[in-house]
Each structure stands twice: as C-alpha cells, then as structure tokens.
DRENDO-1510 file (C-alpha; in Angstrom, 1 decimal, always signed):
<recs>
REC; n; res; u; v; w
REC; 1; MET; +126.1; +163.2; +87.3 .
REC; 2; THR; +128.9; +165.7; +87.5 .
REC; 3; THR; +132.3; +164.4; +86.7 .
REC; 4; PRO; +135.4; +166.5; +86.6 .
REC; 5; PHE; +137.3; +166.3; +83.3 .
REC; 6; ALA; +140.7; +167.9; +82.3 .
REC; 7; PRO; +140.7; +167.5; +78.5 .
REC; 8; LEU; +144.0; +167.7; +76.8 .
REC; 9; PRO; +144.6; +171.0; +74.9 .
REC; 10; VAL; +143.5; +169.5; +71.6 .
REC; 11; THR; +140.6; +170.8; +69.5 .
REC; 12; ASP; +139.5; +170.4; +66.0 .
REC; 13; ASP; +141.6; +173.4; +65.0 .
REC; 14; THR; +144.8; +171.9; +66.4 .
REC; 15; ASP; +147.4; +170.9; +63.9 .
REC; 16; PRO; +147.7; +167.1; +63.8 .
REC; 17; ALA; +151.5; +167.2; +64.5 .
REC; 18; THR; +150.8; +169.4; +67.5 .
REC; 19; ALA; +148.1; +167.1; +68.7 .
REC; 20; VAL; +150.5; +164.2; +68.4 .
REC; 21; GLU; +153.1; +166.0; +70.6 .
REC; 22; VAL; +150.4; +166.8; +73.2 .
REC; 23; VAL; +149.5; +163.1; +73.4 .
REC; 24; ARG; +153.2; +162.0; +73.5 .
REC; 25; ASP; +153.9; +164.4; +76.4 .
REC; 26; TRP; +150.8; +163.1; +78.3 .
REC; 27; VAL; +151.9; +159.4; +77.7 .
REC; 28; ALA; +155.4; +160.3; +79.0 .
REC; 29; THR; +154.1; +161.6; +82.3 .
REC; 30; ALA; +150.8; +159.8; +82.9 .
REC; 31; VAL; +151.3; +156.2; +81.6 .
REC; 32; PRO; +153.4; +154.2; +84.1 .
REC; 33; GLU; +157.0; +153.6; +83.1 .
REC; 34; ALA; +156.7; +149.9; +83.3 .
REC; 35; TRP; +153.9; +149.8; +80.8 .
REC; 36; ARG; +155.8; +152.1; +78.4 .
REC; 37; VAL; +159.0; +150.0; +78.6 .
REC; 38; ALA; +156.9; +146.8; +78.0 .
REC; 39; ALA; +155.2; +148.4; +75.0 .
REC; 40; ALA; +158.6; +149.2; +73.5 .
REC; 41; ARG; +159.9; +145.8; +74.3 .
REC; 42; GLY; +157.2; +143.4; +73.2 .
REC; 43; GLY; +153.9; +145.1; +72.5 .
REC; 44; ALA; +150.5; +144.1; +73.9 .
REC; 45; ALA; +151.7; +140.7; +75.2 .
REC; 46; ALA; +154.5; +142.3; +77.2 .
REC; 47; ILE; +152.2; +145.0; +78.6 .
REC; 48; ARG; +149.8; +142.3; +79.8 .
REC; 49; ALA; +152.7; +140.6; +81.7 .
REC; 50; VAL; +153.4; +143.7; +83.8 .
REC; 51; ARG; +149.9; +145.2; +84.0 .
REC; 52; SER; +147.0; +143.4; +85.6 .
REC; 53; ARG; +143.4; +144.1; +85.0 .
REC; 54; ALA; +143.1; +145.6; +88.5 .
REC; 55; ASP; +146.1; +147.9; +87.9 .
REC; 56; TYR; +144.5; +149.1; +84.6 .
REC; 57; GLU; +141.1; +149.7; +86.2 .
REC; 58; ALA; +142.7; +151.6; +89.0 .
REC; 59; TRP; +144.6; +153.9; +86.6 .
REC; 60; TYR; +141.8; +154.3; +84.1 .
REC; 61; PRO; +140.3; +157.5; +85.6 .
REC; 62; THR; +143.6; +159.2; +84.6 .
REC; 63; PHE; +143.0; +158.1; +81.0 .
REC; 64; ALA; +139.3; +159.1; +81.1 .
REC; 65; ALA; +139.9; +162.6; +82.4 .
REC; 66; THR; +141.9; +163.5; +79.2 .
REC; 67; GLY; +139.1; +163.2; +76.6 .
REC; 68; LEU; +141.0; +160.5; +74.8 .
REC; 69; VAL; +138.6; +157.7; +75.7 .
REC; 70; ALA; +135.9; +159.1; +73.4 .
REC; 71; PRO; +137.6; +162.0; +71.6 .
REC; 72; GLN; +134.7; +162.8; +69.2 .
REC; 73; TRP; +132.2; +163.3; +72.1 .
REC; 74; PRO; +131.6; +166.8; +73.3 .
REC; 75; ARG; +134.1; +168.1; +75.8 .
REC; 76; ALA; +131.4; +168.7; +78.4 .
REC; 77; TYR; +130.7; +165.0; +78.5 .
REC; 78; GLY; +134.3; +163.7; +78.6 .
REC; 79; GLY; +135.4; +163.9; +75.0 .
REC; 80; LEU; +137.5; +166.4; +73.0 .
REC; 81; GLY; +134.9; +167.3; +70.3 .
REC; 82; VAL; +137.3; +166.6; +67.5 .
REC; 83; SER; +136.6; +165.1; +64.0 .
REC; 84; GLY; +137.0; +161.5; +63.1 .
REC; 85; ARG; +140.2; +162.3; +61.1 .
REC; 86; LEU; +141.9; +163.8; +64.1 .
REC; 87; ALA; +140.6; +161.1; +66.4 .
REC; 88; ARG; +142.3; +158.5; +64.2 .
REC; 89; VAL; +145.6; +160.4; +64.5 .
REC; 90; LEU; +145.3; +160.4; +68.3 .
REC; 91; GLU; +144.3; +156.8; +68.4 .
REC; 92; ALA; +147.3; +155.8; +66.3 .
REC; 93; GLU; +149.6; +157.5; +68.7 .
REC; 94; LEU; +148.0; +155.6; +71.7 .
REC; 95; ALA; +147.9; +152.3; +70.0 .
REC; 96; PRO; +151.3; +150.9; +71.0 .
REC; 97; TYR; +150.3; +151.2; +74.7 .
REC; 98; ASN; +147.2; +148.9; +74.5 .
REC; 99; LEU; +145.0; +151.4; +76.3 .
REC; 100; GLY; +141.8; +149.4; +75.7 .
REC; 101; ARG; +138.4; +151.1; +76.4 .
REC; 102; LEU; +136.5; +149.8; +79.4 .
REC; 103; ASN; +132.6; +149.8; +79.3 .
REC; 104; VAL; +132.5; +149.1; +75.6 .
REC; 105; LEU; +128.7; +148.6; +75.5 .
REC; 106; GLY; +128.3; +152.0; +77.0 .
REC; 107; LEU; +130.8; +153.6; +74.7 .
REC; 108; ASN; +129.7; +152.0; +71.5 .
REC; 109; LEU; +126.0; +151.4; +72.0 .
REC; 110; ALA; +124.5; +153.5; +74.7 .
REC; 111; GLY; +126.6; +156.6; +74.2 .
REC; 112; PRO; +126.0; +157.1; +70.5 .
REC; 113; THR; +122.3; +156.4; +70.9 .
REC; 114; ILE; +122.0; +159.0; +73.7 .
REC; 115; LEU; +123.9; +161.5; +71.7 .
REC; 116; ALA; +121.6; +160.9; +68.7 .
REC; 117; PHE; +118.3; +160.7; +70.5 .
REC; 118; GLY; +118.7; +161.7; +74.1 .
REC; 119; THR; +117.8; +165.0; +75.8 .
REC; 120; GLU; +120.5; +167.3; +77.0 .
REC; 121; ALA; +119.6; +166.3; +80.5 .
REC; 122; GLN; +120.1; +162.6; +79.6 .
REC; 123; GLN; +123.4; +163.3; +77.9 .
REC; 124; ALA; +124.7; +165.2; +80.9 .
REC; 125; ARG; +123.5; +162.5; +83.3 .
REC; 126; PHE; +124.8; +159.4; +81.5 .
REC; 127; LEU; +127.6; +160.2; +79.2 .
REC; 128; PRO; +130.3; +161.1; +81.8 .
REC; 129; GLY; +129.8; +157.9; +83.7 .
REC; 130; ILE; +130.2; +155.9; +80.5 .
REC; 131; VAL; +133.5; +157.6; +79.8 .
REC; 132; THR; +134.8; +157.2; +83.3 .
REC; 133; ASN; +133.6; +153.6; +83.6 .
REC; 134; THR; +131.7; +154.4; +86.8 .
REC; 135; GLU; +128.4; +153.2; +85.4 .
REC; 136; ILE; +128.5; +149.9; +83.4 .
REC; 137; TRP; +126.0; +149.2; +80.6 .
REC; 138; CYS; +124.3; +146.2; +79.1 .
REC; 139; GLN; +121.8; +145.7; +76.3 .
REC; 140; LEU; +118.3; +144.2; +76.9 .
REC; 141; PHE; +116.9; +143.6; +73.5 .
REC; 142; SER; +116.6; +139.9; +72.5 .
REC; 143; GLU; +114.0; +137.7; +73.9 .
REC; 144; PRO; +113.4; +133.9; +73.8 .
REC; 145; GLY; +110.6; +134.5; +71.2 .
REC; 146; ALA; +112.1; +137.6; +69.6 .
REC; 147; GLY; +115.6; +137.2; +68.3 .
REC; 148; SER; +115.9; +137.5; +64.5 .
REC; 149; ASP; +112.5; +139.1; +64.5 .
REC; 150; LEU; +113.3; +141.5; +67.3 .
REC; 151; ALA; +110.3; +143.8; +66.6 .
REC; 152; SER; +108.0; +141.0; +67.8 .
REC; 153; LEU; +109.2; +141.4; +71.4 .
REC; 154; ALA; +106.7; +140.8; +74.2 .
REC; 155; THR; +108.3; +142.6; +77.3 .
REC; 156; ARG; +105.6; +145.0; +78.5 .
REC; 157; ALA; +106.1; +148.5; +79.9 .
REC; 158; GLU; +103.0; +150.1; +81.5 .
REC; 159; ARG; +102.9; +153.8; +82.7 .
REC; 160; ASP; +102.5; +154.4; +86.4 .
REC; 161; GLY; +102.6; +158.1; +87.1 .
REC; 162; ASP; +106.1; +159.4; +86.3 .
REC; 163; GLU; +107.5; +155.8; +86.1 .
REC; 164; TRP; +107.1; +152.8; +83.8 .
REC; 165; VAL; +106.8; +149.2; +85.1 .
REC; 166; LEU; +108.5; +146.6; +83.0 .
REC; 167; THR; +107.7; +142.9; +83.0 .
REC; 168; GLY; +109.2; +140.2; +80.6 .
REC; 169; GLN; +112.3; +138.3; +79.8 .
REC; 170; LYS; +115.5; +139.2; +77.9 .
REC; 171; VAL; +118.2; +136.8; +76.8 .
REC; 172; TRP; +121.8; +136.9; +75.5 .
REC; 173; SER; +122.4; +140.0; +77.5 .
REC; 174; THR; +126.2; +140.5; +77.5 .
REC; 175; TRP; +127.8; +141.5; +80.8 .
REC; 176; ALA; +124.4; +142.1; +82.4 .
REC; 177; HIS; +125.9; +140.6; +85.6 .
REC; 178; PHE; +128.2; +143.7; +85.9 .
REC; 179; ALA; +125.7; +146.4; +84.6 .
REC; 180; ASP; +124.4; +149.4; +86.4 .
REC; 181; PHE; +122.1; +150.3; +83.5 .
REC; 182; GLY; +120.5; +148.5; +80.6 .
REC; 183; MET; +119.4; +149.7; +77.2 .
REC; 184; CYS; +115.9; +148.2; +77.1 .
REC; 185; ILE; +113.1; +148.2; +74.6 .
REC; 186; ALA; +109.6; +147.2; +75.6 .
REC; 187; ARG; +106.1; +147.1; +74.2 .
REC; 188; THR; +104.0; +150.0; +75.4 .
REC; 189; ASP; +101.1; +149.6; +72.9 .
REC; 190; PRO; +100.0; +146.1; +71.7 .
REC; 191; THR; +97.2; +147.5; +69.5 .
REC; 192; VAL; +99.4; +149.0; +66.8 .
REC; 193; PRO; +101.8; +147.3; +64.3 .
REC; 194; LYS; +104.8; +145.7; +66.1 .
REC; 195; ARG; +107.4; +148.4; +65.2 .
REC; 196; ALA; +105.0; +151.2; +66.2 .
REC; 197; GLY; +104.3; +150.1; +69.8 .
REC; 198; ILE; +107.9; +149.9; +71.2 .
REC; 199; THR; +109.5; +152.4; +73.6 .
REC; 200; TYR; +113.2; +152.7; +74.5 .
REC; 201; PHE; +114.3; +153.0; +78.2 .
REC; 202; LEU; +117.5; +153.3; +80.2 .
REC; 203; LEU; +116.8; +150.8; +82.9 .
REC; 204; PRO; +118.5; +150.8; +86.3 .
REC; 205; MET; +119.7; +147.3; +86.8 .
REC; 206; ARG; +120.4; +147.2; +90.5 .
REC; 207; GLN; +116.8; +147.2; +91.8 .
REC; 208; PRO; +114.1; +144.7; +92.9 .
REC; 209; GLY; +112.4; +143.2; +90.0 .
REC; 210; VAL; +115.6; +142.6; +87.9 .
REC; 211; GLU; +117.0; +139.1; +88.1 .
REC; 212; VAL; +120.2; +138.1; +86.2 .
REC; 213; ARG; +120.9; +134.5; +85.5 .
REC; 214; PRO; +124.1; +133.3; +83.8 .
REC; 215; LEU; +124.5; +131.5; +80.5 .
REC; 216; ILE; +127.7; +129.6; +80.4 .
REC; 217; GLN; +129.5; +129.3; +77.0 .
REC; 218; ILE; +131.1; +126.1; +75.5 .
REC; 219; THR; +134.5; +127.5; +76.6 .
REC; 220; GLY; +133.4; +127.7; +80.2 .
REC; 221; GLU; +133.3; +131.5; +80.2 .
REC; 222; HIS; +130.4; +133.6; +81.4 .
REC; 223; ASP; +129.6; +136.7; +79.2 .
REC; 224; PHE; +125.9; +136.2; +78.5 .
REC; 225; ASN; +122.8; +136.2; +80.7 .
REC; 226; GLU; +119.1; +135.8; +80.9 .
REC; 227; VAL; +117.4; +138.8; +82.5 .
REC; 228; PHE; +114.0; +138.5; +84.1 .
REC; 229; LEU; +112.0; +141.7; +84.7 .
REC; 230; SER; +109.2; +141.4; +87.2 .
REC; 231; GLY; +107.8; +144.9; +87.9 .
REC; 232; ALA; +111.1; +146.7; +87.4 .
REC; 233; ARG; +110.7; +150.4; +87.4 .
REC; 234; VAL; +112.3; +153.1; +85.3 .
REC; 235; PRO; +111.6; +156.9; +85.5 .
REC; 236; ASP; +109.9; +158.5; +82.5 .
REC; 237; ALA; +112.9; +160.8; +82.5 .
REC; 238; PHE; +115.0; +157.8; +81.4 .
REC; 239; ARG; +112.8; +157.2; +78.3 .
REC; 240; VAL; +114.8; +157.9; +75.1 .
REC; 241; GLY; +112.7; +159.3; +72.3 .
REC; 242; ALA; +109.0; +159.5; +72.1 .
REC; 243; GLU; +106.7; +156.9; +73.4 .
REC; 244; GLY; +106.1; +154.3; +70.6 .
REC; 245; ASP; +109.3; +155.5; +68.7 .
REC; 246; GLY; +111.6; +153.0; +70.3 .
REC; 247; TRP; +112.2; +151.0; +67.2 .
REC; 248; THR; +113.8; +154.0; +65.5 .
REC; 249; VAL; +116.0; +154.6; +68.5 .
REC; 250; ALA; +116.8; +150.8; +68.8 .
REC; 251; ASN; +118.1; +150.7; +65.3 .
REC; 252; ALA; +120.7; +153.3; +66.2 .
REC; 253; THR; +121.8; +151.0; +69.0 .
REC; 254; LEU; +121.8; +148.0; +66.8 .
REC; 255; SER; +123.9; +149.8; +64.2 .
REC; 256; GLY; +126.4; +150.6; +67.0 .
REC; 257; GLU; +126.4; +146.9; +68.1 .
REC; 258; ARG; +127.1; +145.7; +64.6 .
REC; 259; GLN; +130.0; +148.2; +64.2 .
REC; 260; MET; +131.4; +147.2; +67.6 .
REC; 261; VAL; +131.6; +143.5; +66.6 .
REC; 262; ALA; +132.9; +144.3; +63.1 .
REC; 263; GLY; +136.5; +143.6; +64.1 .
REC; 264; PRO; +139.8; +145.6; +64.0 .
REC; 265; GLY; +139.3; +149.2; +63.2 .
REC; 266; SER; +135.7; +149.2; +64.4 .
REC; 267; GLY; +136.4; +151.2; +67.5 .
REC; 268; GLY; +135.0; +148.5; +69.8 .
REC; 269; VAL; +135.7; +144.9; +70.6 .
REC; 270; ASP; +138.7; +143.9; +68.5 .
REC; 271; ARG; +139.0; +140.4; +67.3 .
REC; 272; ILE; +136.2; +138.7; +69.1 .
REC; 273; GLY; +136.9; +135.0; +69.2 .
REC; 274; GLY; +140.7; +135.0; +69.1 .
REC; 275; ALA; +143.9; +136.3; +67.4 .
REC; 276; GLY; +144.3; +137.8; +64.0 .
REC; 277; VAL; +146.5; +137.0; +61.0 .
REC; 278; ASP; +149.7; +138.3; +62.6 .
REC; 279; ALA; +149.4; +135.6; +65.2 .
REC; 280; LEU; +148.7; +133.0; +62.6 .
REC; 281; VAL; +151.9; +133.9; +60.8 .
REC; 282; GLY; +153.9; +133.2; +64.0 .
REC; 283; LEU; +152.0; +130.0; +64.5 .
REC; 284; ALA; +152.7; +128.8; +61.0 .
REC; 285; ARG; +156.4; +129.4; +61.5 .
REC; 286; ALA; +156.4; +127.7; +64.8 .
REC; 287; ARG; +154.8; +124.6; +63.3 .
REC; 288; GLY; +157.0; +124.6; +60.2 .
REC; 289; ARG; +154.1; +125.3; +57.9 .
REC; 290; ASP; +155.1; +128.8; +56.7 .
REC; 291; ARG; +156.5; +127.4; +53.4 .
REC; 292; ASP; +153.4; +125.4; +52.6 .
REC; 293; PRO; +151.9; +127.1; +49.4 .
REC; 294; ARG; +148.3; +126.5; +50.6 .
REC; 295; VAL; +148.9; +127.9; +54.0 .
REC; 296; ARG; +150.6; +131.0; +52.5 .
REC; 297; GLU; +147.7; +131.4; +50.1 .
REC; 298; ARG; +145.2; +131.3; +53.0 .
REC; 299; LEU; +147.2; +133.7; +55.1 .
REC; 300; ALA; +147.5; +136.2; +52.3 .
REC; 301; GLU; +143.8; +136.0; +51.6 .
REC; 302; LEU; +142.8; +136.6; +55.2 .
REC; 303; TRP; +145.3; +139.5; +55.6 .
REC; 304; SER; +143.9; +141.2; +52.5 .
REC; 305; LEU; +140.4; +140.8; +53.7 .
REC; 306; GLU; +141.3; +142.3; +57.1 .
REC; 307; GLN; +142.8; +145.3; +55.4 .
REC; 308; ILE; +139.7; +145.9; +53.3 .
REC; 309; ARG; +137.5; +145.5; +56.4 .
REC; 310; ARG; +139.6; +147.8; +58.4 .
REC; 311; ARG; +139.3; +150.7; +55.9 .
REC; 312; THR; +135.6; +150.1; +55.5 .
REC; 313; ASN; +135.0; +150.1; +59.2 .
REC; 314; ALA; +136.9; +153.4; +59.6 .
REC; 315; ARG; +134.3; +155.2; +57.5 .
REC; 316; VAL; +131.4; +153.7; +59.5 .
REC; 317; ARG; +133.1; +154.2; +62.8 .
REC; 318; ASP; +133.5; +158.0; +62.5 .
REC; 319; ASN; +129.8; +158.3; +62.0 .
REC; 320; ALA; +128.9; +156.0; +64.8 .
REC; 321; ARG; +131.0; +157.8; +67.4 .
REC; 322; VAL; +129.1; +161.0; +66.9 .
REC; 323; GLY; +125.7; +159.4; +66.9 .
REC; 324; ARG; +125.2; +159.0; +63.1 .
REC; 325; LEU; +124.3; +155.3; +63.0 .
REC; 326; GLY; +123.0; +153.6; +59.9 .
REC; 327; PRO; +122.6; +150.2; +58.2 .
REC; 328; GLU; +126.0; +150.4; +56.6 .
REC; 329; SER; +127.5; +148.9; +59.9 .
REC; 330; SER; +126.0; +145.6; +58.8 .
REC; 331; ILE; +128.8; +145.4; +56.2 .
REC; 332; GLY; +131.5; +145.1; +58.8 .
REC; 333; LYS; +129.5; +142.8; +61.0 .
REC; 334; VAL; +128.9; +140.3; +58.2 .
REC; 335; THR; +132.4; +140.4; +56.9 .
REC; 336; ASN; +134.0; +140.2; +60.4 .
REC; 337; ALA; +132.0; +137.1; +61.2 .
REC; 338; ASP; +133.1; +135.3; +58.1 .
REC; 339; VAL; +136.7; +136.4; +58.3 .
REC; 340; ASN; +137.1; +135.6; +61.9 .
REC; 341; VAL; +135.6; +132.1; +61.6 .
REC; 342; ARG; +137.9; +131.4; +58.7 .
REC; 343; THR; +140.9; +132.8; +60.7 .
REC; 344; GLN; +140.1; +130.5; +63.7 .
REC; 345; GLU; +139.7; +127.5; +61.4 .
REC; 346; LEU; +143.1; +128.1; +60.0 .
REC; 347; ALA; +144.5; +128.4; +63.6 .
REC; 348; VAL; +143.3; +124.9; +64.6 .
REC; 349; ASP; +144.4; +123.5; +61.2 .
REC; 350; LEU; +147.9; +124.8; +62.0 .
REC; 351; LEU; +147.7; +123.4; +65.5 .
REC; 352; GLY; +147.1; +119.9; +64.1 .
REC; 353; ALA; +146.6; +117.1; +66.6 .
REC; 354; ASP; +147.2; +119.5; +69.5 .
REC; 355; ALA; +143.8; +121.1; +68.7 .
REC; 356; ALA; +142.1; +117.7; +69.5 .
REC; 357; ALA; +143.8; +116.8; +72.7 .
REC; 358; TRP; +146.0; +118.7; +75.2 .
REC; 359; PRO; +147.5; +118.3; +78.7 .
REC; 360; ALA; +145.2; +118.9; +81.7 .
REC; 361; GLY; +145.6; +122.0; +83.7 .
REC; 362; PRO; +143.9; +125.0; +85.4 .
REC; 363; ASP; +143.2; +126.5; +82.0 .
REC; 364; PRO; +143.2; +123.5; +79.7 .
REC; 365; LEU; +141.9; +125.0; +76.5 .
REC; 366; PRO; +144.7; +126.2; +74.1 .
REC; 367; ARG; +144.2; +129.8; +73.0 .
REC; 368; GLU; +143.6; +128.6; +69.4 .
REC; 369; VAL; +140.9; +126.2; +70.4 .
REC; 370; ARG; +139.2; +128.7; +72.7 .
REC; 371; GLY; +139.2; +131.2; +69.8 .
REC; 372; PHE; +137.8; +128.5; +67.4 .
REC; 373; LEU; +135.0; +127.7; +69.8 .
REC; 374; ARG; +134.2; +131.3; +70.6 .
REC; 375; SER; +134.1; +132.3; +66.9 .
REC; 376; ARG; +131.1; +130.2; +66.4 .
REC; 377; ALA; +129.1; +132.9; +68.0 .
REC; 378; ASN; +130.3; +135.6; +65.6 .
REC; 379; ARG; +127.7; +134.7; +63.0 .
REC; 380; ILE; +124.9; +135.1; +65.6 .
REC; 381; GLU; +125.8; +138.0; +67.9 .
REC; 382; GLY; +125.0; +141.5; +66.8 .
REC; 383; GLY; +122.2; +140.1; +64.7 .
REC; 384; THR; +122.7; +136.9; +62.7 .
REC; 385; SER; +124.6; +137.1; +59.4 .
REC; 386; GLU; +121.4; +136.2; +57.6 .
REC; 387; VAL; +119.4; +139.1; +59.1 .
REC; 388; ASN; +122.3; +141.5; +58.4 .
REC; 389; ARG; +122.5; +140.5; +54.8 .
REC; 390; THR; +118.7; +141.2; +54.6 .
REC; 391; ILE; +119.3; +144.6; +56.0 .
REC; 392; LEU; +122.1; +145.3; +53.5 .
REC; 393; GLY; +119.9; +144.2; +50.6 .
REC; 394; GLU; +116.9; +146.2; +51.6 .
REC; 395; ARG; +118.2; +149.3; +53.3 .
REC; 396; VAL; +121.6; +149.8; +51.5 .
REC; 397; LEU; +121.1; +148.3; +48.1 .
REC; 398; GLY; +117.4; +149.2; +47.9 .
REC; 399; LEU; +116.2; +145.7; +47.0 .
REC; 400; PRO; +112.4; +144.9; +47.6 .
REC; 401; ARG; +111.5; +143.8; +51.0 .
REC; 402; GLU; +110.6; +140.2; +51.7 .
REC; 403; PRO; +106.8; +139.6; +51.7 .
REC; 404; ASP; +105.2; +139.8; +55.1 .
REC; 405; PRO; +101.6; +138.5; +55.3 .
REC; 406; HIS; +101.1; +140.3; +58.6 .
REC; 407; HIS; +102.4; +143.7; +57.5 .
REC; 408; GLY; +100.4; +146.5; +59.1 .
REC; 409; ALA; +98.5; +144.2; +61.6 .
REC; 410; ALA; +98.4; +145.0; +65.3 .
REC; 411; TRP; +101.0; +143.2; +67.3 .
REC; 412; GLN; +98.4; +141.5; +69.4 .
REC; 413; ASP; +96.8; +140.0; +66.3 .
REC; 414; VAL; +100.0; +138.5; +64.9 .
REC; 415; PRO; +100.8; +134.8; +65.7 .
REC; 416; ARG; +104.0; +134.3; +67.7 .
REC; 417; SER; +106.0; +131.4; +68.9 .
</recs>
C-alpha cells in the first residue's frame, strides 16, 4: 500500500522548543477553528459538543499525514522517527485538542508487532494503512477453550501452496465487526509442545470463511465478538515470523495489548470503563460530599495511584511504540484494572440512590453506572489480572514457574476442555 505522507519538519535532532512551535503552527492552520475555541473554553467535553465522530473521521487524514499519529514510527510508514522523549513533548502540545487516535488496535498491537517481527515488505504494506485508519484491525487470539491458557489454542492452519487455510473459533474479538484484518494465531503443528506449534498470521477479515457474531455487553453496547473461521485463507506472505514461532510473536502483541489497557499515559485506550479522579472530584462537589473526610481520603489515594501509574506507563510506552515489547507492560495492566474498578465504585457510591434507579429514556444508564458496569471487564481483558500477576512473578521478578505436569508434551497428547 502506498500512502502519501507530508511529515512535519520535526526530527530527533529538532530542539524541543522548535518542535513545539511547529506543532502550534500546524494546529493553528489545520485544526478547525470551532474545535480550537471549544478546547480553550471547556476542554474535551466542549470539543465533543461541536465535533461529531463523523466530522473527526472525515478530518483525520489531515492529522495522519503529519506523522503525529505515531511519531516514533519511521517516517516512510507515517511517523516522524523521533524518540520517546520528543514524542511526549509533541503529545503534550496536542493534548488540549482531544485528537484521539483511531484504529487503536492497529496502532498499539498490530503496528508494534509488525515493526518488531515483520518483514520490510509487510511493514510497507500494513503500517501506512494503520496510521491513516484506512485498514481497521482486530485481534484473533482467545478461544472458548483457550483463554487464560492461550497457548493451548486449537484453531488449525494448514498449508495449501502459497496460502494457509484456517479453521476454528475465536472469541472476545474486540471490534472484529469493523475490521479489515485480524492478528491471528493458529496451530500449524500438533505434534510438538503447545507453544512450539503456533504460527502468527495477518488474516484478511472480509472474505468467505470468516463469520463474525456479536457479543452484547451488560451495558447494551457491542464491542466484542465471536469469530468463526471455516476455511479462511491467508497468503504465506502475511505470515509474521517463522512457522512455529508464533508464540514469540504473539507475546509482543499481548504486551502491546496490556499496555493499551493500562490506563492514562499508556498511549492507547484511556480510562476504559469510565471517568477518572478529576470527574469524581466534580461529582463529590455536586453531591455535597467533598468535605467528607472518608471521601477525600479515597480521592487522594486514587489520584496518587493514577500519577504513579502514569509515570510507570510512560517508560513502558516508549518501548512499545518502537516494537520493544516485554512483560513489564503487565504492571500497568494489573494496576489499571484495580484502580479503575475502585474509581468506578467510588463514583456509584457518590451517586447514591441515583445509581440504583433513574428515569427512563433513550440512553437510560447514567454515565457513572455505565462506567461501573464496564469496569468489571478490566480485570479480564488483556489477560486476567491473575495471569498477569503470574507473568510478573515469573518473567519480571524471576520467581520459579508453577509446576506443569504436561510440560514438554506434544499438544495433541495434552488433555483439554
């Protein structure tokens, strides 16, 4: 795919102050005036009042062309090729305008994985479309019988000339109903231990043999899906890494996923499940609870935890954006799940009886209740908190692995549910 980019005149040798001036000049000429006025007047909420999703999607190519969407990526693929330090400076300048990245699974999962393990041809083919949001991505990892023990997956991939034929079922595939491509791992050799027989593919989603079925959440929203593969085909040119080395590649994607759901400062999906502590302060004032010593204590504790997590995430994020993905991302994932659940619990506590009953309407759930319900998933998505704690213990702290009676056995010989 060839995509024209016009990167801003910012490189890693550019003085940060000069880089900030370049971004300010671009904002003044390229960001619509109504959005800039709203940003100065009332921040993100005011911007949403004057900027629809359709408006933003239509304008987004202007943003993507500058290199600011993924500034640490190479310039040839839509980035600026700058360091994490300068990228943070640029991001801070953009922050008031609420220029959220579209195609977050592509930017945070597929892109870094392709940068780390893909061929130059794959990078040239896929990275520009991720930046411009012209090719949407999803993840096809978890299966009904392979969630926490992902390496036991049963989806098969069989070689047919220059293509692979995939058969199996995936589940909890976020935004698969929008996706053009899926990051998919499948079993190519059942006669070796489970982690050794997996291969990683970039699967075209819009083809016969790919069926996407919705999974509706408790809030009534539709983010997740089941995906059934019945003879779906993928070219061998879209295989990432060597045949049988998919578990290594997949761990890079999983690291990116954990970093993406790690909360503010992660560079991905901010505040999955609802609002942060700043919104709680406003809610406490509105409810006359801001002088309650216990409420103040809980707010201060959550605010402190958010700042610690933000700084921890920044270190992991810089590595993730250039394809250096490791187990440390589990730190942010575990802490975000805990902090966000506690944040949403305080929100409904402050709402009081209004969190138990509310007037009927076209969108009946109060924002706080929706956030509380959605936050239940935080301890599951991106790998359960229990699994991520095990990763931290074994791969970061160096603790002994849990005993596995089937260690080293061929996948086909291991009992499965």
